C-alpha positions, -999 to +999 in steps of 0.1 A: +725-194+113+731-166+088+755-139+098+746-102+098+768-097+068+750-123+048+716-108+056+729-073+046+742-087+013+708-104+007+690-072+013+715-054-009+709-079-038+671-076-033+673-038-034+695-038-065+670-061-083+641-040-071+658-008-084+664-023-118+629-037-122+612-005-110+634+016-133+624-005-163+587-004-154+587+033-148+604+039-182+579+017-200+549+032-183+560+068-191+565+059-227+531+042-230+513+072-218+500+094-246+489+127-229+504+157-245+525+137-269+519+158-300+548+174-318+534+209-313+530+205-275+566+215-269+561+249-285+528+256-267+506+252-298+488+220-286+451+221-293+442+192-271+414+192-245+427+180-212+402+158-194+403+137-162+420+103-165+398+073-165+401+036-168+434+022-180+450+057-183+444+064-146+457+029-136+489+035-157+493+070-141+490+056-106+513+026-115+539+051-128+538+071-096+540+039-075+571+025-094+588+058-093+584+059-055+596+023-053+627+033-074+636+063-052+630+043-020+652+014-032+680+038-042+678+054-007+678+019+009+710+011-011+726+043+002+719+034+038+733-001+037+769-003+050+794-020+027 
């Protein structure tokens, strides 16, 4: 039988791994998105036409939000685990 401390440590290890993986995936997905990525966009001189996201772009946007939420939830989970 596994003690409570062992279970807590396993959950902690899982959350640490989940935090690391979700952080890396969130960073990669943000860097892969190309909307508003022109040099003049920072100064307000962008001449792009913004349209709705479709296909792969929409999937990447949703995945970015999902992994960002997973990242925040795993951080909060780590904060709630007693040491």
